[in-house]
N, C-alpha and C positions, 0 to 999 in steps of 0.2 A: 453507515446507518442512514436509512431513508425514513423521514417522518411523514406522517399523514399530511396531505396537502390542504385539508380543510382549515378554515380559520380557527385559531385557538385550540387546535388538536395536537396533543403531545405524544400520540401513539406512534411507536416505531413499527414500520411495515416489516413483516417477516420476510426473510430471504426467499422462501418458497413462493410467496405472493409476487415478489419482484420478478423472479425467474419465470413464473408462469405468464407474466405480462409482456415479456420480451420475446418477440418472434424473429427479429433481425439478428443474424449471426454477428455482424459487425458491432452492433449495440451490445450484444452479450459479451463479446471479447473486451470491449471498452469498459463495461461494468466490472468484469473480472479483474482487469488491470487496475481500475480505481480501487477495488477492494485490497489488492496487493499493496498498492501505493500507500493506502491509509494504514494498513497493518504495519508496514515498515516505518512510516513516519511517526506513528504513535508508540513504537516500541523503543525504549531507551537503550536496548542492547543490539539494535540493528541500525546500520547506516547504509545509505546509497553510496556506491563508489563515485567519487567526483570526476573521474577521468572521462573525457569526452568520448562518447561512443560506447562506454561500458554501462550496462544496465543491471549490474549485479548488486545485490544487497549483501552486506558483510556482517557477520556476528561479531559484536564487540564485547570482549570479556570485561574490560575496565572502561567505564564511561568517560573518564578524563585521563590525560597525561600518558597515554601509551599509544604508540603508532599501530596502525592496522594495515595489513597487507592484503589486497584483493587478489583474486586468481589472475587478474590481468597484470599483476606486478606493481600496480599503483600503491604507493605508501602514503597514508594520510592520517591525520590526528582526529 
């Protein structure tokens, strides 16, 4: 979420407005990646695979006490 930049303004800027303001493709890709990162980080049923070089998010059925297996074969808790 992107907030209004004015002092003491709590309005959240709509995504359409943000996308309309971005003309650089690299900036747009970075914005999209940050949205994905935020979604995974804020979702208690998703985890990033900790294996170096793996950029997959894994769905977690049980938040604690069960191992998770990524498509890259990494097993983590």
